[in-house]
N, C-alpha and C positions, 0 to 999 in steps of 0.2 A: 372294512371300508364302507362308508355310507355316502349318500348324495347322488347326484345325477349320473355319475359314472359307475355306480355300483353294479348296474345291470350288465356292464360290459366285462365283468370279471369272469374268467373261465369257470365252468361248472364241471363236476366230475363226469367224464364221458370221453368218447374218442374224437378224433379230428372231424369226422363227418358230422357229428352232433354239433360241434362248435361252429362249423361253417353254415350249417342249416340255421342255427340260432342267430348268427350275425346277419344272414340273409333276411330272415323274418323281421328283425329289428329295422332294417332299412326299408323293407316293404311297408311296414307299419308307418314309418316316418314319412314316406312318400304320400301315402293316403291321408295321413294326418294333415299334411300341408294344404289339402283341398278343403278341409273342414270349414263349414260356415260361409263359404264364398258363393256368390251368385254365379250363374252360368257364364256370364260374360267374363268375369274375372279369372275363372279357371282356364279359359280358352284364349284370351287375348295375348299377343306377343308382348312380353314385358322387356326383354333384352333385345339389343340390336340384331342379334343372331336369330330372333324369332322364338326363343325359348319361352315356353308356356307350361303351366302345370299339368293340364290334361294330356298334352303332347308327351311329357315325360313318362306318364303312366302308359300311354299307348305304345311308346317306344319299347318299354320294358316287357310288354306282352311278347313281342317278337324275340327279344333277347332271351327270355326264359324258354319259350317253346322251341327255339332253334337250338341253342347250345345244350340245354338239358333235356331235349326231346329228340328232334330230328337228327342231331349229330351222333346220337348213340342208338339209332334205329328204333326210337320209341316216339313217334310223332304224336302230338297232342290231338285229342278228338274234338278240336274246335276249329271253326273256320275263321281265318284272318284275311279279310278281303284285300288289304293293301299288300299282303305277301303273295296271295294267289294271282293278283293282276300285275305284279311287278312294280307297282308304283312306290313300293318301299325304297327302291333305289333312287327315286326322285325326292326323297324326304317326306313321303306321305305318312310315315310312322311317327313324325315329330309334331303333328298338330291334328286336331279333331275337326272333321268336316261339320258343316251345319247340321247334317242329318245324323251324326253320331252322338248319342246322348252320353252324359256323364255316367249314368248307370250302366250303359252298354259297355263303355270302355273299362270301367272298374270291374264289371262282371267278367269280362274277358281276362283281366289281370288276375282276378281271384282264381279263375279256372286254370289259367296258366301256372299259377303258383301251386295249386293243388297237384297238378300233373307233375311239376318239377319236384315237389316234396316226395312223391311216390318214387320218382327216379332216384332221388338222393337216398332214400331208404333201401331201395332194391339193388342199385347198381354199385359195385365196388369202385373205389376211386381210381384203381389202376386199369379199369376197363378201357380198351381201345376206342377212340372216337375219331370222327372224320368231319372236317369243316370244309365243305365244297368251295366256298367263296373266298377262302384264304389263299395266299400264294402257294403254289404247288409244293414247295419244299417244306411248308409248315402245316399242311392240311391234316396230316396224321398226328394225333395227340391223344390225350386220355380224358376220361370223364372228370377226374380230379382237377386237371388243369382248367377245364371249362367251368367247373363249379367255382373255383377260385376267381376266375374271370367274371362270372356273373355276380358273385358276392361283391367284388371290387367295383364293378360298373354300377350296381344298384346303390351302393353306398355313395358313389360319386354323384349320381343323379339325385339321391336324397339330399345331399348338400346343395345341389343346384336348386332343388325345390324349396329348401329353407330360405335361400337368398331371394328367390322369386317371390315367395310369400311375404317376406319382410319388406320387399320393395312395394308390394301391392298395398298392404295395410299396416305395416309395422309390427306384425306378429312374428316373433322369433320362433326358433325350433322348440321341440317338446320340453327341453330342460331350461328354457329361457327364464321362466318365472321362478324356478328353483334357485337360480344363481343370484337373482336380485330383483327388486321392484323397479318401478319407472325411475325413481330418483337415483338409485344405485347405478342403473345403466347410463343415465345422463352424465353422471360424474365419471364413469368409466370411459365413455366416449370422449369426454373433455380431456382426460389424461392422454389418450391416444392422439387426439388432435394437437395437443400442446407439444408432444414429442415430435410429431410430423412437422409442425410449424417451424421448428428449429432449422429445418433443411430447405425452407423456402428461399 
């Protein structure tokens, strides 16, 4: 198989390798969505919910360090101010303050990812884990369950980032240009609109 989806094919290896590979693809996609944009555009709320590109990256710092670090007794050796001061529970992890630079947030994300990768390599999937902020009856789980959760959440936010970026300047995801040029996409959208118009 060739084309934009070829990189998603399984490679020889175990489940842990596959999960780590999918996680890295989504990490790369998230960071790709910020490429070439000025500071204002990566920070401004694009959706009515306030969703913004740099905020998605900031949020994932905490996702990785908590689920793939703290919850298995392996805290990351980085300081996350919005976690330490509790403002994460007021949504402070979903947007960048004026004093938090793009390089700072991305640097934290790369450090969190590096720490997570070591956890993935060293910790068996069936290792017991504990999530203190979950409902009491669900707090005890496994590292494998949490890894799957992080893979899924990162992929979800990578999709959000693609949509936010396309809303900002029209640039689609990483496989956008492989699927077709501007003319191809215009005709494709026309077909979708025509099908929808039948139900007006």
